[in-house]
KEKOLTI-769982 format. One line per 5 residues: number of its first residue (from 1); for each residue x, y, z of N, C-alpha, C, CB. Coordinates in steps of 0.02 Angstrom, whole numbers, plus 50000, padded with zeros to 5 digits. Each point is the difference from the previous one (the first is absolute). Glycine has a CB too. Example, Ala and Ser with C-alpha at 12.3 -4.5 7.8 and 13.67 -1.06 7.14 Angstrom:
// KEKOLTI-769982
1	50660,49716,50390,49955,50059,50000,50045,50060,50000,49905,49941,50062  50077,50112,49902,50042,50059,50003,49961,50055,50037,50059,49968,49892 $
This chain:
// KEKOLTI-769982
1	50042,49941,50000,49958,50059,50000,50045,50062,50000,49907,49938,50061  50074,50111,49899,50035,50064,49999,49960,50048,50044,50048,49980,49882  49984,50048,50169,49967,50047,50045,50013,50072,49979,50009,49917,50093  50051,50096,49880,50017,50068,49981,50047,50000,49941,49984,50036,50117  50013,50018,49844,50042,50007,49941,50011,50074,49988,49955,49892,49949 $
6	50108,50128,50047,50017,50070,49990,50054,50005,49946,49969,50028,50120  50019,50013,49831,50049,50014,49948,50024,50071,50009,49947,49917,49919  50117,50091,50098,50029,50066,50010,50057,50007,49950,49967,50004,50124  50023,50039,49826,50049,50003,49946,49999,49934,49962,50072,50083,50064  49984,49884,49935,50002,49933,49968,50009,49945,50051,50047,50052,49898 $
11	49947,49964,50167,50007,49949,50053,49931,49976,50022,50108,50051,50038  49882,49884,49960,49938,49969,50023,50012,49970,50068,49963,49976,49882  49993,50039,50166,50000,49968,50065,49931,49969,50011,50088,50082,50047  49911,49854,49968,49937,49965,50012,50008,49957,50062,49972,49999,49876  49971,49987,50156,50002,49956,50058,49935,49960,50003,50075,50080,50062 $
16	49928,49866,49975,49942,49957,50007,50015,49940,50042,49959,50039,49890  50002,49908,50100,50010,49938,50037,49994,49941,49953,49956,50053,50105  50074,49892,49917,49991,49936,49966,49977,49950,50053,50090,50025,49911  49862,49932,50071,49972,49952,50047,50018,49929,49978,49905,50079,50026  50116,49882,50022,50018,49930,49987,49940,49956,50016,50122,50022,50025 $
21	49845,49952,49923,49943,49956,50010,50021,49926,50001,49927,50085,49944  50138,49903,50052,50027,49933,49999,50008,49974,50072,50061,50025,49892  49940,49909,50116,50010,49972,50067,50074,49999,50023,49899,49930,49979  50146,50094,49978,50071,50002,50018,50027,50071,49988,50014,49877,49971  50040,50142,50064,50029,50067,49990,50027,50008,49929,50030,50004,50121 $
26	49963,50056,49851,50026,50016,49933,50027,50071,50000,49918,49920,49947  50133,50091,50012,50019,50067,49980,49961,50015,49937,50116,49991,50052  49875,50073,49933,49961,50019,49941,50034,50055,49961,49896,49968,50060  50090,50035,49875,50018,50056,49958,49934,50034,49982,50107,49944,49953  49883,50116,50073,49939,50038,49987,50012,50045,49939,49967,49998,50122 $
31	49987,50000,49830,50003,50042,49941,49950,50056,50005,50038,49902,49930  49983,50157,50052,49957,50059,49999,49997,50024,49928,50030,50032,50121  49911,49970,49852,49991,50021,49930,49982,50074,50000,49963,49885,49965  50076,50154,49998,49988,50072,49992,49962,50008,49935,50105,50034,50066  49837,49998,49936,49957,50003,49942,49987,50072,49978,49947,49894,50036 $
36	50036,50113,49900,49983,50066,49972,49924,50010,50004,50100,49997,49923  49876,50057,50048,49929,50018,50005,49954,49949,49967,50035,50118,50003  49991,49841,49951,49960,49949,49966,50004,49933,50037,50020,50058,49891  50022,49938,50162,50008,49938,50036,50056,49956,49972,49880,50005,50027  50156,50021,49923,50056,49962,49972,50060,50005,50046,49958,50022,49883 $
41	50077,49923,50126,50059,49998,50044,50058,50036,49967,49961,49891,50049  50068,50158,49987,50058,50037,49975,50064,49979,50038,49926,50096,49969  50066,49868,50088,50057,49975,50037,49977,49944,50046,50058,50112,49994  49987,49840,50018,49989,49946,50048,50057,50003,50049,49939,49925,49915  50046,50098,50145,50050,50008,50053,49991,49941,50048,50002,50128,49989 $
46	50053,49844,50037,49993,49945,50047,50047,50009,50059,49966,49924,49906  50016,50041,50148,50041,49999,50060,49992,49932,50033,49988,50125,50016  50064,49851,50016,49997,49937,50035,49982,50010,50073,50085,49953,49922  49873,50003,50104,49979,50000,50070,50027,49936,50031,49894,50070,49975  50138,49936,50083,50028,49941,50034,49946,49950,50020,50093,50072,50042 $
51	49927,49879,49995,49955,49945,50019,49938,50026,50037,50100,49924,50007  49842,50057,49966,49936,50019,50030,49969,49937,50030,49983,50097,49917  50001,49903,50148,49970,49941,50031,49932,49983,49969,50060,50028,50106  49919,49909,49898,49934,49980,49973,49943,50041,50030,50045,49884,49984  49910,50138,49973,49941,50037,50023,50014,50071,50023,49955,49893,50032 $
56	50105,50131,49957,50019,50068,50022,50013,50045,49940,50050,49953,50106  49952,50112,49907,50017,50050,49950,50065,50034,50020,49878,50018,49970  50158,50009,49981,50061,50036,50013,50001,50063,49957,50062,49893,50029  49963,50163,49999,50002,50062,49961,50060,50001,49953,49944,50059,50095  50050,49981,49852,50056,50013,49955,49998,50073,49979,49999,49880,49959 $
61	50059,50146,50024,50007,50067,49972,50054,49997,49947,49964,50056,50109  50025,49979,49837,50050,50002,49947,50004,50071,49973,49979,49878,49970  50083,50144,50017,50012,50064,49965,50045,49984,49942,49986,50070,50105  49994,49951,49836,50038,49984,49940,49994,50056,49950,49983,49877,50020  50073,50142,49948,49995,50049,49946,49964,49969,49940,50106,50056,50040 $
66	49856,49984,49926,49965,49977,49940,50028,50035,49939,49896,49977,50067  50094,49991,49877,50017,50030,49936,49959,50064,49993,50026,49887,49947  50005,50169,50033,49963,50064,49995,49938,49996,49956,50107,50058,50018  49896,49903,49928,49942,49994,49956,49942,49967,50036,50075,49993,49901  49939,49953,50135,49948,49965,50038,49973,50042,50057,50052,49892,49970 $
71	49993,50145,50063,49977,50040,50057,49954,50056,49979,50107,49973,50059  49901,50053,49880,49955,50054,49976,49930,49972,49986,50098,50060,49950  49897,49876,50033,49935,49970,49985,49967,49967,50060,50041,49982,49885  49996,50007,50169,49975,49963,50058,49947,50040,50037,50110,49942,50010  49835,50025,50007,49948,50033,50039,49979,49960,50062,49961,50051,49895 $
76	50054,49885,50108,49979,49959,50056,50042,49938,50007,49884,50044,49987  50112,49924,50071,50032,49936,50012,49946,49949,50016,50106,50056,50042  49906,49883,49940,49955,49945,50021,50043,49939,50016,49903,50045,49929  50070,49911,50110,50036,49941,50019,50007,49953,49941,49958,50011,50117  50102,49966,49872,50013,49946,49953,50004,49936,50038,50061,50077,49922 $
81	49967,49871,50048,50004,49936,50035,50050,50003,50057,49970,49942,49895  50019,50017,50156,50048,49989,50054,50020,49927,49994,49950,50090,50077  50112,49898,49903,50020,49931,49987,50048,49976,50054,49985,50018,49878  50008,49919,50144,50047,49973,50049,50071,49999,49972,49908,49931,50050  50141,50085,49991,50071,49996,49979,50039,49957,50049,49992,50114,49946 $
């Protein structure tokens, strides 16, 4: 889940949580999709989250520079896949 998303200049900062629905601990790679006004993805930003206990959630935060072309078109963030790593 993406809780917040801020684009300042060409730097994107996003935060949220990932939930482990598995019966065993997992680390996760959370993807944040940056979209334009049509909903088209202009960037896929990811961050790794350490071991998350079964049935629990863990917070994540990522700050990453974006390509200037993509940052001019970006209007929102949405949650992409969270894959076990």
